[in-house]
C-alpha positions in Angstrom: 5.8 4.0 -1.3 8.7 1.7 -0.4 9.1 -1.0 2.1 12.2 -2.5 4.0 12.4 -4.9 0.9 13.3 -1.9 -1.2 16.9 -1.4 -1.8 16.8 2.2 -3.0 15.9 5.2 -0.7 12.3 4.8 0.5 9.5 7.2 -0.2 9.5 7.9 3.4 12.0 10.6 4.2 13.6 8.8 7.2 13.4 5.3 5.5 10.7 4.0 8.0 7.6 5.8 7.5 6.0 3.0 5.9 6.7 0.8 9.0 3.6 -0.4 10.6 2.5 1.4 13.8 -0.8 -0.7 13.8 -0.6 -2.3 17.3 -4.5 -2.9 17.4 -4.2 -6.5 17.2 -7.0 -6.8 14.7 -7.9 -10.2 13.6 -6.3 -11.0 10.2 -8.1 -13.5 7.9 -6.5 -16.7 9.3 -7.8 -15.7 12.7 -11.4 -15.2 11.4 -11.1 -18.4 9.5 -10.0 -20.3 12.6 -13.0 -19.1 14.4 -15.3 -20.4 11.8 -13.8 -23.6 10.5 -11.5 -26.2 11.9 -8.2 -27.0 10.4 -9.4 -30.4 9.8 -12.2 -29.2 7.6 -9.7 -27.1 5.6 -7.5 -30.1 5.0 -10.6 -32.1 3.8 -11.4 -29.3 1.4 -14.8 -28.4 2.8 -14.1 -24.9 3.0 -12.8 -24.8 -0.6 -16.2 -26.1 -1.7 -18.1 -23.6 0.3 -16.0 -20.7 -0.9 -16.4 -21.8 -4.5 -20.2 -22.1 -3.9 -20.2 -18.5 -2.3 -18.2 -16.9 -5.2 -20.3 -18.5 -7.8 -23.5 -17.5 -6.1 -22.4 -14.0 -5.2 -21.4 -13.2 -8.8 -23.9 -15.2 -10.8 -25.3 -12.7 -13.4 -23.1 -9.8 -12.3 -22.3 -7.5 -15.2 -24.1 -9.8 -17.6 -24.3 -7.1 -20.1 -20.6 -6.7 -20.2 -17.9 -8.9 -21.8 -15.7 -10.8 -19.3 -12.8 -8.6 -20.0 -15.1 -5.6 -20.8 -12.7 -4.8 -23.7 -12.8 -4.7 -27.5 -9.4 -3.3 -27.2 -6.6 -5.5 -27.7 -2.8 -5.0 -26.7 -0.8 -4.6 -30.0 2.9 -4.2 -29.1 5.7 -6.5 -28.4 6.5 -7.0 -24.8 9.7 -5.1 -23.7 12.4 -7.4 -22.2 13.5 -6.9 -18.6 16.9 -5.2 -18.2 19.4 -3.3 -16.1 20.7 -0.9 -18.5 20.6 2.9 -17.8 18.1 3.8 -20.3 14.3 4.0 -20.8 13.0 1.3 -23.1 9.7 1.1 -24.8 8.2 -1.0 -27.7 9.2 -0.5 -31.3 6.9 2.0 -33.1 6.8 4.3 -30.2 8.7 7.4 -29.3 9.2 9.2 -26.0 10.3 12.8 -25.4 11.3 14.4 -22.0 9.0 17.2 -20.9 9.7 18.4 -17.4 12.8 17.5 -15.4 13.9 18.3 -11.8 14.8 22.0 -11.7 13.2 22.9 -14.9 12.0 26.6 -14.8 8.3 27.2 -15.2 8.7 30.9 -16.4 11.0 32.9 -18.5 12.6 34.8 -15.6 13.9 31.8 -13.8 17.3 30.7 -15.3 17.9 27.3 -16.8 18.9 24.6 -14.1 22.5 24.2 -13.5 22.1 20.8 -11.9 25.2 21.0 -9.9 23.7 22.1 -6.6 24.2 25.8 -7.0 20.6 26.8 -8.0 19.2 29.0 -5.3 16.6 27.9 -2.8 14.3 30.9 -3.8 14.4 29.8 -7.6 12.9 26.5 -6.5 9.6 28.3 -6.0 9.5 28.5 -9.8 11.3 25.2 -10.8 10.2 21.6 -11.1 10.4 19.9 -7.8 11.9 16.5 -7.3 10.4 12.9 -7.2 7.7 13.3 -9.8 4.8 11.3 -8.8 1.0 11.1 -9.5 -0.3 13.8 -12.1 -3.5 14.5 -14.2 -4.1 16.4 -17.4 -6.8 19.0 -17.5 -7.7 20.6 -21.0 -7.6 24.3 -21.9 -9.3 25.8 -24.9 -7.2 27.0 -27.9 -6.7 30.3 -26.6 -5.3 28.9 -23.4 -7.8 30.9 -21.2 -10.4 28.6 -20.0 -11.3 24.9 -19.4 -11.8 22.7 -22.4 -11.6 19.1 -21.1 -11.5 17.6 -24.5 -8.7 19.6 -25.9 -5.9 17.2 -26.7 -3.2 19.6 -27.7 -3.3 22.2 -24.9 -3.8 21.6 -21.2 -2.7 21.9 -17.6 -0.7 19.2 -16.1 -0.9 18.9 -12.3 1.9 16.9 -10.8 3.0 15.8 -7.3 6.7 16.0 -6.0 6.7 13.5 -3.3 10.1 13.7 -1.9 13.7 14.5 -2.6 17.1 12.9 -3.2 19.3 15.2 -1.0 22.6 14.5 -2.6 21.5 15.8 -6.1 20.0 19.2 -4.8 23.3 20.4 -3.1 26.8 21.1 -4.1 29.7 18.7 -3.8 31.1 20.7 -1.0 27.9 20.7 0.9 27.3 17.0 0.3 30.7 16.3 1.4 30.2 18.0 4.6 27.2 15.9 5.2 23.7 16.9 6.4 23.6 16.6 10.2 20.2 16.8 11.6 21.3 18.5 14.7 22.0 21.8 12.7 21.1 22.7 9.1 21.9 25.7 6.9 18.8 27.7 6.3 19.5 27.9 2.4 19.6 24.1 2.3 16.3 23.7 4.3 14.5 26.2 2.1 15.6 24.5 -1.0 14.5 21.0 0.2 11.1 22.5 1.4 10.4 24.1 -2.0 11.4 20.9 -4.0 8.4 19.2 -2.4 4.9 19.7 -3.3 3.0 20.1 -6.5 3.4 21.7 -9.9 0.8 23.2 -12.2 2.2 23.8 -15.8 0.6 24.5 -19.1 1.6 22.1 -21.7 1.2 22.8 -25.5 1.5 20.3 -28.3 3.2 21.4 -31.6 4.7 18.3 -32.9 5.8 17.2 -29.5 4.6 18.7 -26.1 6.4 21.4 -24.4 6.0 23.6 -21.3 4.6 27.0 -22.0 6.6 29.2 -19.7 4.5 32.4 -20.5 1.4 30.7 -19.0 -0.4 32.6 -16.2 -1.6 29.3 -14.9 2.1 27.9 -14.1 2.8 27.7 -10.4 4.3 25.7 -7.6 2.8 24.8 -4.3 5.6 23.8 -1.9 5.9 22.5 1.7 5.6 26.3 2.7 2.6 27.5 0.7 -0.6 28.7 2.5 -3.3 26.1 2.6 -6.9 26.1 3.8 -8.2 23.5 6.3 -11.7 22.5 5.3 -14.4 20.2 6.5 -15.4 18.7 9.9 -12.0 18.9 11.4 -11.3 22.6 10.4 -11.2 24.8 13.5 -11.0 22.0 15.9 -8.7 22.3 18.9 -6.5 19.7 17.6 -5.7 21.8 14.5 -4.7 25.1 16.4 -1.1 26.4 16.0 0.5 29.7 16.4 0.1 30.1 12.6 -3.7 29.7 12.9 -5.0 30.3 16.4 -8.5 29.2 15.0 -7.3 26.0 13.4 -8.4 26.8 9.9 -5.2 27.2 8.0 -1.8 25.7 7.8 1.4 25.9 5.7 2.5 23.4 3.1 1.6 20.0 1.6 4.0 17.2 2.1 5.0 14.0 0.5 2.5 14.2 -2.1 2.2 10.7 -3.7 -0.6 9.5 -5.7 -3.7 11.7 -6.8 -7.2 11.9 -8.1 -9.5 14.1 -10.0 -13.0 15.5 -9.4 -16.2 15.5 -11.8 -15.9 19.4 -11.4 -12.4 19.5 -12.9 -10.1 19.9 -9.9 -7.1 17.9 -8.9 -6.6 16.0 -5.6 -3.1 15.6 -4.3 -2.6 13.1 -1.5 -0.2 13.4 1.4 1.4 10.1 2.1 4.5 9.5 4.4 4.5 12.9 6.1 5.1 11.8 9.7 8.8 11.3 9.5 9.6 15.0 8.7 8.7 16.2 12.2 11.1 16.7 15.2 9.4 15.2 18.3 9.9 14.2 21.9 9.4 10.7 23.3 5.7 9.8 23.7 6.4 8.9 27.2 7.0 12.6 28.0 3.8 13.9 26.4 1.2 15.5 28.8 -1.7 13.2 28.3 -2.5 9.6 27.6 -4.5 10.6 24.4 -1.7 12.5 22.9 0.6 9.5 23.5 -1.8 7.1 21.8 -2.1 9.4 18.8 1.6 10.0 18.4 2.3 6.3 18.8 -0.1 5.4 16.1 0.9 8.1 13.5 4.4 9.3 14.4 6.1 6.8 16.5 7.1 6.6 20.2 10.7 7.7 20.2 12.3 11.1 20.0 13.6 12.3 16.5 15.1 15.4 15.0 13.0 14.7 11.9 14.3 13.0 8.7 15.7 16.2 7.2 16.3 18.3 10.3 14.3 21.2 9.1 13.4 22.3 12.6 17.0 22.9 13.4 18.4 25.8 11.4 21.7 27.0 12.5 21.2 29.7 15.0 17.6 28.8 15.5 14.5 29.9 13.9 14.8 33.7 13.3 12.1 33.9 10.7 9.8 35.6 13.1 6.8 33.4 12.0 7.9 29.9 13.0 8.9 28.9 9.5 11.3 26.3 10.9 9.7 25.8 14.5 6.6 24.5 12.7 8.5 21.2 12.1 9.0 20.7 15.7 5.9 19.1 17.4 7.4 18.7 20.8 5.5 20.2 23.7 7.7 23.3 24.4 5.0 25.8 25.4 2.0 26.1 27.7 -0.5 24.9 25.1 -1.1 24.7 21.3 -1.1 28.3 20.8 2.5 28.5 22.1 4.1 25.6 20.1 3.6 23.5 17.1 2.5 20.4 18.9 -0.5 20.1 16.4 1.3 20.9 13.2 1.4 17.1 12.3 -2.3 17.1 12.5 -2.5 19.4 9.6 -0.7 16.9 7.4 -1.9 13.6 6.1 -5.0 14.8 4.1 -6.4 14.8 0.6 -5.8 18.3 -0.7 -8.0 19.9 -3.5 -6.4 22.2 -6.1 -8.4 24.1 -8.8 -5.8 24.1 -11.6 -7.9 26.8 -13.5 -7.9 29.3 -10.5 -4.2 30.2 -9.9 -5.2 32.7 -7.1 -7.1 30.2 -5.0 -5.6 28.5 -1.9 -5.7 24.7 -1.9 -8.2 23.1 0.6 -7.3 20.1 2.7 -10.5 18.0 2.8 -10.7 16.7 6.5 -13.9 14.6 5.8 -11.8 12.3 4.0 -9.7 11.2 6.9 -6.0 11.6 8.0 -3.6 8.8 7.3 -0.8 8.0 4.7 -3.0 8.8 1.7 -1.6 7.1 -1.3 -4.3 8.4 -3.6 -7.9 9.1 -3.9 -9.5 7.6 -7.0 -13.2 8.4 -7.8 -15.9 6.0 -9.0 -17.8 7.3 -12.0 -20.0 10.3 -11.1 -23.8 9.4 -11.7 -26.4 12.1 -11.5 -28.5 11.5 -8.5 -25.9 9.4 -6.6 -23.2 10.3 -4.1 -19.6 11.0 -5.0 -17.4 8.1 -3.9 -13.6 7.9 -3.6 -11.4 5.0 -2.8 -8.1 5.3 -0.8 -5.2 3.3 0.5 -3.1 3.9 3.6 0.4 3.0 2.5 2.1 1.3 5.5 2.5 -2.3 6.5 -0.7 -3.4 8.2 -2.9 -0.5 7.4 -6.2 -0.2 5.8 -8.4 0.5 2.8 -10.9 3.4 3.0 -13.6 4.9 1.0 -15.5 8.1 1.2 -19.2 8.6 0.1 -20.6 12.2 0.0 -23.7 13.1 1.7 -24.9 15.2 -1.3 -25.9 13.4 -4.5 -24.1 14.5 -7.7 -25.6 17.2 -9.7 -24.4 17.9 -13.3 -25.0 21.8 -12.6 -21.9 21.6 -10.4 -19.5 20.5 -13.1 -17.9 24.0 -13.3 -18.1 24.8 -9.6 -14.5 24.5 -8.7 -13.6 24.6 -5.1 -17.2 25.6 -4.2 -18.3 22.1 -5.6 -15.4 20.7 -3.5 -16.9 22.4 -0.4 -20.3 20.8 -1.2 -19.2 17.1 -1.9 -15.9 16.7 -0.1 -16.6 18.4 3.1 -19.7 16.5 4.1 -19.7 12.7 3.8 -19.0 9.4 5.4 -15.7 7.8 5.8 -15.5 3.9 5.6 -12.9 1.4 6.2 -12.7 -2.3 4.7 -13.0 -5.4 6.5 -12.4 -8.5 4.3 -14.1 -11.8 5.4 -12.4 -15.2 4.7 -15.3 -16.4 2.5 -14.7 -13.6 -0.2 -17.2 -11.2 1.1 -16.4 -8.0 2.8 -17.8 -5.0 4.7 -17.5 -1.2 4.8 -17.8 0.2 8.4 -18.4 3.8 8.9 -16.0 5.6 11.0 -18.3 7.8 13.1 -18.5 9.0 16.8 -22.0 7.7 16.7 -20.6 4.0 16.5 -21.0 2.6 20.1 -17.4 1.0 19.8 -15.8 4.1 18.8 -17.6 6.2 21.2 -16.4 3.8 24.1 -12.9 3.4 22.8 -10.1 3.6 25.3 -8.5 6.3 23.2 -11.5 8.6 24.3 -12.6 10.4 21.0 -14.1 13.8 21.8 -16.1 14.2 18.5 -16.2 13.4 14.9 -13.4 15.8 14.3 -11.2 13.7 16.5 -12.4 10.5 14.6 -11.2 12.0 11.4 -8.0 13.4 12.6 -7.2 10.0 14.2 -9.1 7.8 11.9 -6.5 5.0 12.1 -7.3 4.5 15.7 -10.9 4.5 15.0 -10.4 1.9 12.2 -8.5 -0.4 14.7 -11.5 -0.1 17.0 -14.0 -1.3 14.4 -11.7 -4.4 13.3 -10.7 -3.3 10.0 -8.5 -5.8 8.0 -4.6 -5.0 8.1 -3.4 -5.2 4.5 0.1 -5.4 2.8 0.6 -1.7 2.2 -2.4 -0.5 0.3 -1.1 1.9 -2.5 -2.9 3.2 -5.6 -6.5 2.5 -6.2 -8.3 2.5 -9.5 -11.9 2.1 -10.4 -12.5 0.2 -13.9 -14.5 2.6 -16.1 -16.6 -0.3 -17.5 -17.2 -2.7 -14.8 -17.0 -0.2 -11.8 -14.9 -2.7 -10.0 -12.0 -1.4 -7.6 -8.5 -2.3 -7.8 -5.9 -1.7 -5.0 -2.2 -2.4 -5.3 -0.6 -4.1 -2.2 3.1 -3.5 -2.9 4.8 -5.9 -0.5 5.1 -6.6 3.3 8.2 -7.8 4.8 6.3 -8.3 8.2 3.6 -10.5 6.8 4.1 -13.9 8.4 6.7 -12.7 10.9 6.6 -13.9 14.6 6.9 -11.9 17.8 7.2 -8.2 17.9 8.0 -6.5 14.6 9.2 -3.0 13.9 5.6 -1.8 14.1 4.4 -3.7 17.1 2.2 -6.7 16.3 3.1 -9.6 14.0 0.9 -10.1 10.9 -0.6 -13.6 10.6 -1.4 -14.8 7.0 -4.9 -14.4 5.7 -7.1 -15.0 2.7 -6.5 -11.4 1.2 -2.8 -11.3 2.3 -2.0 -15.0 1.9 1.7 -15.4 1.0 4.9 -15.9 3.1 8.0 -17.0 1.4 11.6 -16.6 1.1 12.8 -15.3 -2.4 16.3 -16.8 -1.9 17.9 -13.4 -1.6 17.3 -12.6 2.0 13.7 -11.3 1.4 10.8 -12.9 3.4 7.1 -12.1 3.8 5.0 -11.0 0.9 8.0 -10.1 -1.2 6.5 -9.4 -4.5 3.1 -8.1 -3.6 -0.3 -8.4 -5.2 -3.5 -6.4 -6.4 -6.8 -7.0 -4.6 -10.0 -6.5 -6.5 -13.4 -5.5 -5.1 -17.0 -5.5 -6.4 -19.5 -3.6 -4.6 -22.8 -5.2 -3.9 -25.3 -4.4 -6.6 -22.7 -2.5 -8.5 -23.5 0.4 -6.1 -20.4 2.3 -4.9 -22.2 3.6 -1.8 -22.9 -0.1 -0.7 -21.7 -1.3 2.6 -20.9 -4.9 1.5 -18.8 -6.3 -1.3 -17.0 -9.3 -2.9 -13.4 -9.7 -3.7 -10.5 -11.7 -5.1 -6.8 -11.1 -5.8 -6.5 -9.9 -9.5 -2.8 -10.6 -9.7 0.0 -12.0 -7.5 3.5 -10.5 -8.3 6.2 -13.1 -8.9 9.9 -13.2 -10.2 11.6 -15.3 -12.8 12.7 -18.1 -10.5 9.1 -18.6 -9.3 7.6 -19.8 -12.6 7.2 -23.4 -11.3 6.0 -22.6 -7.9 2.2 -22.4 -7.9 2.1 -21.1 -4.2 4.0 -18.0 -5.3 3.4 -17.5 -9.0 -0.3 -17.9 -8.4 -1.2 -15.8 -11.6 0.8 -17.9 -14.0 3.2 -14.8 -15.0 5.7 -15.4 -17.7 8.7 -13.7 -18.9 6.7 -11.2 -21.0 4.7 -9.9 -18.0 6.2 -11.1 -14.5 6.7 -8.1 -12.1 7.3 -7.4 -8.4 6.1 -4.6 -6.1 3.0 -3.2 -7.9 2.6 0.5 -7.0 1.0 2.9 -9.5 -2.2 1.7 -11.0 -4.4 3.7 -13.4 -7.2 3.2 -15.9 -7.3 4.9 -19.3 -10.4 7.0 -19.8 -9.9 7.1 -23.5 -9.6 3.3 -23.8 -12.1 1.8 -21.4 -10.7 -1.2 -19.8 -7.0 -0.5 -20.4 -5.1 -0.5 -17.1 -1.6 0.7 -16.5 0.5 -0.9 -13.8 3.7 0.5 -12.6 6.3 -0.8 -9.9 8.5 0.3 -7.1 10.7 -2.6 -6.3 13.7 -3.6 -4.6 13.3 -7.5 -4.4 13.7 -7.9 -8.4 16.2 -5.2 -9.0 19.0 -7.8 -9.5 17.3 -8.7 -12.6 15.5 -5.7 -13.9 14.9 -2.0 -13.4 11.4 -0.9 -12.5 8.7 -1.2 -15.2 5.2 -0.3 -16.5 2.8 -3.0 -17.8 -0.4 -2.7 -19.8 -3.3 -4.8 -18.6 -6.8 -5.9 -19.7 -8.3 -7.0 -16.4 -11.4 -9.3 -16.2 -13.8 -9.1 -13.4 -14.2 -10.5 -9.8 -14.7 -14.1 -9.7 -13.3 -15.0 -13.1 -10.6 -17.2 -11.6 -10.5 -19.9 -8.9 -10.2 -20.8 -5.3 -6.6 -21.5 -4.4 -4.6 -23.1 -1.6 -1.3 -21.3 -0.8 1.1 -23.6 0.8 3.4 -21.3 2.9 5.7 -24.1 4.0 8.3 -21.7 5.3 6.2 -19.8 7.7 7.6 -19.7 11.2 5.8 -22.3 13.4 4.4 -19.7 15.8 3.2 -17.1 13.3 -0.4 -17.3 14.4 -1.7 -18.7 11.1 -2.0 -22.0 9.3 0.7 -22.6 6.9 -2.0 -23.3 4.2 -4.3 -20.5 3.3 -7.3 -20.4 1.3 -7.8 -17.5 -1.3 -9.2 -16.4 -4.4 -7.1 -15.7 -7.4 -8.3 -14.1 -10.7 -7.9 -15.7 -14.0 -4.3 -16.3 -14.9 -2.6 -13.5 -16.7 -1.6 -14.2 -20.3 0.6 -11.9 -22.7 -2.7 -11.1 -24.3 -4.1 -9.6 -21.0 -0.9 -8.4 -19.3 2.2 -7.3 -21.1 5.5 -5.3 -20.2 5.5 -1.9 -22.0 8.2 0.0 -20.4 11.5 -0.5 -18.4 13.1 2.6 -16.7 16.7 3.5 -16.0 18.7 2.5 -13.1 17.6 3.2 -9.6 14.2 4.6 -10.6 10.6 4.0 -9.7 7.9 4.4 -12.4 5.1 6.2 -11.0 2.4 8.6 -12.1 0.5 8.5 -15.4 -2.2 10.5 -17.3 -3.1 10.9 -20.9 -4.5 13.2 -23.4 -8.3 12.9 -23.8 -8.0 11.0 -27.1 -5.5 8.4 -25.6 -2.9 9.1 -28.1 -0.3 10.6 -25.7 0.6 9.4 -22.3 2.5 11.3 -19.7 4.7 9.1 -17.4 6.9 9.9 -14.5 10.3 8.4 -14.0 11.1 9.1 -10.2 14.5 9.4 -8.6 16.8 7.6 -11.2 20.2 6.9 -9.7 19.0 7.1 -6.3 21.3 4.5 -5.0 24.3 6.7 -5.5 25.8 7.3 -2.1 27.0 10.7 -0.7 30.7 9.3 -0.7 30.7 9.3 -4.5 28.8 12.4 -5.3 31.8 14.3 -6.6 32.8 11.6 -8.9 30.2 11.5 -11.7 31.6 8.2 -13.1 30.3 6.5 -10.0 26.9 7.8 -10.2 24.3 4.9 -10.7 22.5 6.8 -13.3 23.0 9.8 -15.6 19.4 9.6 -17.1 18.0 11.6 -18.8 20.7 14.1 -19.7 23.4 11.5 -20.2 27.1 12.2 -20.0 28.4 13.0 -16.6 25.1 14.8 -15.6 23.5 14.1 -12.3 20.2 12.1 -12.8 16.9 14.0 -12.6 13.2 12.9 -12.0 11.4 13.4 -15.2 8.1 13.5 -16.9 8.2 11.9 -20.3 5.4 11.9 -23.0 5.0 8.7 -25.1 3.3 8.7 -28.5 2.8 6.0 -31.2 4.8 6.7 -34.5 1.6 6.2 -36.5 -0.5 8.4 -34.2 -2.6 5.7 -32.9 -3.9 4.8 -29.4 -1.4 4.1 -26.9 -1.1 0.3 -26.3 -2.9 -0.8 -29.5 
């Protein structure tokens, strides 16, 4: 979830998986605007009047029965100050405890974690993985045997382990020898593979929460676990590998970032920056133009050994079942039955896990499309209407998607587990968003029946091909490239959709960027600036907000605005950067995690993954009470430093939500050094929240791993300990609602 702006190790394993590979040349908003209106009219302000009229007309009377903020709730804590200390800081009157750290055992047979690199690879199948990320709480009944979604004291916590920090998994001697990608030790590879994936753990509250190591629900899914391919792309020729000659199964889930839940009580884990893990040949040496186009769009054109070299164990792959060869997608055999050229096609999906069914295999839901899934957040399920999910593709210049089920929701499916998933998530329509310069937008279905898709130069064979290569299909229909779409969230009262756009160092650049095309400024991605520290583009990110037409989540049109623009301390007076009027109590950079409380309707939590502001503060979490689309104003963003040939006007018209105040946006938490704050869930009563602190101390270099005094962080254990990704539980000392 990190960009080139980020100073710590990016979420992408090779440091570049979030780089745009979108060479589509799709029009950005400024290009659309130029086609409709002259620069002269813009300068005269006529468009501003037109836009204001549109927004007023489009939103008149919307949600009239709801208050503007949709909240009776108010924030009741003092804002936490920014800071750079190696500690976790929360408001007075609150307490946090550590629950689940990297390496913690999930049963009584696995020994305590040594945290010095000596813990075995095999043991990591029964330990907490690394880089804790998205998670969700699922209640258990008091006996711990069955589902009870209302139980606040006993439940199952499903949690993603997105990536690893290699130097903290291995011994000093191993780290000192380096990690050459040309040849890797099998035990090192296995440990790294098992440290990825998902945890399902039972947590019980007795005073504070703890992990029940005796629970039969506890388990790990890793990058080696058996998975079922499900939906329209299952069984397609592009899914065939030596592991599954019929293309209906694969091994592992990878780079699991954000998440989602279902109305039938299952967990959705989402595969984000998976592409860089694979060894590959140059696209120029592939056997067909289609394969070249697909690899260039998803993987890249150059040869690579893969970010961690998992395809290259010393002595070759002697597993007998392609356990390591599967990471090599080079065309070494006669066809897909003889090599793993299609292995990458089995990654990049939304994966459904039933936390209450330990023996069930996770299902990769191919109807929801293959890309860098940041998450999959549902709209509220309504009987008689489709199930709808919103999803972001986390790379520079990528798109926002939604999925609409064919079947309408029936409450009788509430306990159907993966069978309900088969019904609603294997059969539906995948849409991509195009944002118009006047504040409206369109969802376009990605379907082989679309004339443009059917006639595309890529040559789609069928709907399975469209879903496997939906980025290419989205290029064809002219979707709007965005500034790294990350987490999505649906307001439980207004039904409006929020998408974090973390940052984009390519926005406003000229010429050919790392990913191919330059990205002009546009109304939904309107900022280019230099932060004075060598960072340019949309440095601090923003959050776009969508209201579906008629408040119908299955609608194909919408209106939008920008809820918040991130900004730093030194931008307080710059109204073309600090467009949301942020103050010392609530300014932030690089919004990433975004999640709405279900216990406290209207309370939103915002988490950051930043590198541009880390000279001033560690990453943070804020509490917000957002309003609704159209509650703000039309703004003119004067991007005076934009290169002359950037392909966009320096002045861009956009739409900003109502300015934030400490009453509606307030900093709640600041993490330890080098961390990202990501992942949040709550007990059903809203009186305990679970928050993940990912990769503290990540900026420690391999050259000082043997010198604990040189570690960037020792959190959470302190002393000379290696830092560990950790889940914490926060409660209010008086037992009240969190945030009140």
